[in-house]
C-alpha positions in Angstrom: -2.5 -33.2 -82.5 -1.1 -32.4 -78.9 -0.3 -29.0 -80.2 -3.9 -28.4 -81.5 -5.3 -29.8 -78.4 -2.8 -27.0 -76.4 -3.7 -24.2 -78.7 -7.5 -24.9 -78.1 -7.1 -24.9 -74.5 -5.5 -21.4 -74.6 -7.7 -20.1 -76.8 -10.5 -21.3 -74.6 -9.0 -19.9 -71.4 -8.7 -16.4 -73.1 -12.0 -16.4 -74.0 -13.1 -17.0 -70.4 -10.7 -14.1 -69.3 -12.0 -11.7 -71.5 -15.8 -12.9 -70.8 -14.8 -12.4 -67.0 -13.4 -8.8 -67.4 -16.5 -7.7 -69.4 -18.9 -9.1 -66.3 -16.5 -7.7 -64.0 -16.7 -4.1 -66.0 -20.4 -4.2 -65.8 -21.0 -5.2 -62.3 -18.6 -2.4 -61.4 -21.3 0.3 -63.2 -23.3 1.0 -59.7 -26.3 -1.2 -59.1 -26.2 -3.0 -62.5 -27.1 -6.5 -62.0 -29.3 -5.9 -59.3 -32.5 -4.4 -60.3 -34.7 -4.9 -57.3 -35.2 -1.5 -56.1 -38.7 -2.2 -54.7 -39.4 -0.8 -51.2 -42.5 0.1 -49.3 -42.3 4.1 -48.7 -45.3 5.2 -50.5 -46.6 7.2 -47.5 -44.8 10.6 -47.1 -41.6 10.2 -45.0 -41.4 11.0 -41.4 -39.9 14.4 -40.7 -36.0 14.9 -40.3 -34.2 14.6 -37.4 -31.5 16.8 -36.6 -28.6 14.4 -36.0 -26.8 14.6 -39.5 -26.7 18.8 -39.2 -23.0 18.8 -39.5 -23.0 16.9 -42.7 -25.5 19.7 -44.0 -23.1 22.1 -43.0 -20.2 20.5 -44.9 -22.4 20.4 -47.8 -23.2 23.9 -47.7 -19.8 24.8 -47.2 -18.6 22.9 -50.4 -21.2 25.1 -52.3 -20.6 28.3 -51.2 -16.6 28.2 -51.1 -16.7 29.1 -55.1 -19.1 31.9 -54.8 -21.2 32.8 -57.8 -24.4 32.9 -55.6 -24.9 29.4 -55.0 -28.2 27.7 -54.2 -28.4 24.1 -52.7 -31.2 21.9 -52.0 -31.0 18.3 -50.1 -33.1 15.9 -49.0 -32.1 12.0 -48.6 -35.1 9.7 -47.5 -34.5 6.3 -45.7 -36.7 4.3 -47.9 -36.6 1.3 -45.4 -37.5 3.0 -42.4 -39.4 5.7 -44.6 -37.6 8.5 -43.0 -36.2 12.0 -44.0 -32.5 11.5 -42.7 -31.1 15.0 -44.4 -32.7 18.1 -45.3 -32.0 21.7 -46.4 -33.8 23.9 -48.1 -35.9 21.1 -49.7 -39.2 22.7 -50.5 -37.2 25.0 -52.6 -37.7 24.6 -56.6 -34.8 24.7 -58.6 -34.5 24.2 -62.4 -34.2 20.3 -63.3 -32.3 20.1 -66.4 -32.4 16.2 -67.3 -33.9 15.3 -64.2 -37.3 15.9 -65.6 -36.6 13.2 -68.0 -38.1 11.1 -65.2 -41.6 12.6 -65.3 -41.1 12.1 -69.3 -40.6 8.2 -68.9 -43.5 7.9 -66.1 -46.1 10.0 -68.1 -45.3 7.7 -71.6 -45.7 4.3 -69.5 -48.9 5.8 -67.9 -50.2 6.7 -71.3 -49.1 3.4 -73.2 -47.1 0.9 -71.0 -43.6 -0.2 -70.7 -42.2 0.5 -73.7 -40.9 -2.4 -76.3 -38.4 -2.7 -79.2 -36.8 0.4 -80.4 -39.2 2.6 -78.3 -37.6 0.8 -75.2 -34.1 1.0 -76.6 -34.8 4.7 -77.2 -36.4 5.5 -73.6 -33.5 3.7 -71.8 -30.9 5.7 -73.5 -32.7 9.2 -72.6 -32.6 7.6 -68.8 -29.2 6.1 -68.8 -26.9 8.0 -71.3 -29.3 11.1 -70.9 -30.2 11.1 -74.7 -31.6 14.9 -75.1 -33.0 14.0 -78.8 -35.2 11.0 -77.4 -36.5 13.7 -74.6 -37.2 16.4 -77.2 -39.2 13.9 -79.4 -41.2 12.4 -76.5 -41.9 16.1 -75.1 -43.2 17.0 -78.2 -45.1 13.7 -78.9 -46.6 13.7 -75.3 -47.9 17.6 -75.2 -44.6 19.1 -73.8 -45.8 20.9 -70.3 -48.8 18.8 -70.1 -46.3 16.0 -69.1 -45.3 18.0 -66.0 -48.6 19.1 -64.9 -50.1 15.6 -65.5 -47.3 14.1 -63.5 -47.6 16.8 -60.9 -51.2 16.4 -60.4 -50.9 12.5 -60.2 -48.1 12.2 -57.9 -48.9 15.4 -55.5 -45.3 17.3 -56.5 -46.4 20.6 -55.1 -43.1 22.6 -56.1 -43.1 21.5 -59.6 -43.8 23.7 -62.5 -43.3 23.5 -66.1 -41.2 25.9 -67.8 -42.7 29.5 -69.2 -40.9 28.6 -72.5 -42.8 25.4 -73.7 -39.9 23.8 -75.5 -37.4 24.4 -72.8 -38.2 20.9 -70.9 -34.5 21.4 -68.8 -36.4 24.8 -67.1 -38.5 22.6 -65.5 -38.6 23.7 -61.8 -38.8 21.0 -59.4 -38.1 20.9 -55.4 -35.6 18.2 -53.9 -38.7 16.9 -52.1 -40.7 16.6 -55.1 -37.9 14.6 -57.0 -37.7 12.3 -53.9 -41.5 11.5 -54.2 -41.0 10.6 -57.8 -38.2 8.2 -56.7 -40.9 6.9 -53.8 -43.2 6.3 -56.5 -40.5 4.6 -58.8 -39.6 2.3 -55.7 -43.2 1.5 -54.3 -45.8 2.9 -56.8 -44.7 1.3 -59.9 -45.3 -2.7 -61.0 -42.4 -4.6 -61.3 -42.0 -4.5 -64.7 -42.3 -0.7 -64.9 -39.7 -0.3 -61.9 -37.0 -2.7 -63.7 -37.6 -0.9 -66.7 -36.7 2.4 -65.3 -34.3 1.5 -62.7 -32.1 -1.0 -65.1 -31.9 2.0 -67.3 -30.7 4.7 -64.4 -28.1 1.7 -62.6 -26.4 1.6 -66.0 -25.7 5.0 -66.6 -22.3 5.1 -68.4 -19.5 7.8 -67.3 -20.1 9.5 -70.6 -23.5 10.7 -71.6 -24.9 11.0 -74.9 -23.4 14.5 -75.3 -20.0 13.2 -73.8 -20.3 15.1 -70.6 -18.8 12.8 -67.7 -22.0 12.2 -65.6 -20.1 10.7 -62.9 -20.5 13.6 -60.6 -22.2 13.7 -57.2 -23.6 10.3 -56.2 -21.7 8.2 -58.7 -18.3 9.3 -57.3 -19.5 10.1 -53.8 -20.8 7.0 -53.3 -18.0 4.9 -55.2 -18.6 1.1 -54.1 -22.3 1.2 -53.2 -25.0 0.3 -55.4 -26.6 3.0 -57.1 -29.5 3.9 -60.1 -29.0 7.7 -61.0 -30.6 10.3 -63.0 -28.1 13.5 -63.4 -29.1 16.7 -64.7 -26.9 19.6 -65.7 -26.8 22.6 -68.1 -28.0 26.2 -68.2 -31.4 27.5 -67.3 -32.3 31.3 -66.9 -28.7 32.5 -66.4 -28.0 29.9 -63.9 -25.4 26.8 -63.9 -27.4 23.6 -63.2 -26.0 20.6 -61.7 -28.2 17.9 -59.9 -27.8 14.4 -58.7 -30.5 12.3 -57.8 -31.3 8.7 -57.6 -31.4 5.6 -55.1 -28.4 4.6 -53.2 -27.8 1.1 -51.6 -25.5 1.1 -48.6 -24.4 -2.2 -46.8 -27.6 -1.9 -44.7 -30.0 0.5 -46.0 -31.5 1.9 -49.2 -31.8 5.7 -50.0 -33.7 8.2 -51.9 -31.0 10.9 -52.6 -31.7 14.5 -54.3 -28.9 17.1 -54.0 -29.6 20.0 -56.6 -27.2 22.9 -57.2 -27.2 26.0 -59.0 -25.0 29.1 -59.6 -24.5 32.1 -61.6 -23.8 30.9 -65.2 -20.4 32.4 -64.8 -19.0 29.6 -63.0 -16.9 27.1 -64.4 -18.4 24.1 -65.1 -15.8 21.6 -63.7 -15.4 23.8 -60.4 -19.5 23.5 -60.1 -19.7 19.7 -60.6 -16.5 19.4 -58.3 -18.1 21.1 -55.6 -21.5 19.3 -55.7 -19.4 16.2 -55.8 -17.8 17.1 -52.6 -21.4 18.4 -51.4 -22.6 14.8 -51.8 -19.7 13.3 -50.4 -20.6 15.0 -47.2 -23.5 13.2 -46.3 -21.7 9.6 -47.3 -20.5 9.5 -43.7 -23.8 9.8 -42.1 -25.7 8.0 -44.2 -23.1 5.0 -43.7 -24.0 5.2 -39.4 -27.3 4.9 -40.0 -28.9 2.0 -38.3 -32.1 -0.3 -38.9 
């Protein structure tokens, strides 16, 4: 009898350890478990100051060092102060790759509300694991390039245009400023239920996307230890290799919307490009960590 009780106790302890490990693993993945990303930055943010010019210079250096005709656009907005903290060629449109999936999800909710059941699972996979199959299905069902035009008109996206090829949703063009406008809408314009649906998917993004690619470049790696909710983009468009890291980042004292968008000639090695974008994003971290209230 004593041996039986001892065995049960040991089994119970083992179960608790395993459950604790699972919870810890979940908690380590960005901001998962704290889905309240509501902010009051609905208005156009105040213009950028120049105090972070050195951080922008370091970010540019990271991309320029590898050649292959790099193009970089940056915008970082302090959502608490509703002010631009960092900006470089933020009005320059670049291919979005999978970042356009934000517009697909927002358009779906505008038309039919927050998804439920199997559709909710599918849309969350599109946002978190960047599932292209879901994106392609919704793109077709919702009218393709009409999605981009509707959302650009609704949100006032002035540097956003659909791809010339109706079927190539990843070739949609957006500027960093427009991407940040989308994040301001998510954090300040959506209902609680809508915002939580989107951000909970983004903050639970797994390291390996649905296509197997390691999507922890840029924000997830550069801001390790901070809470984040991201929508990454990677791929090729019109002869360009595209790597975009975008999302929400919460440091010790502030919440930021971040868009770092890069592209190179398609001949650049993918690992070289993603590493350069991560280095560029990391160059911004020290400046944002020093941001005061």
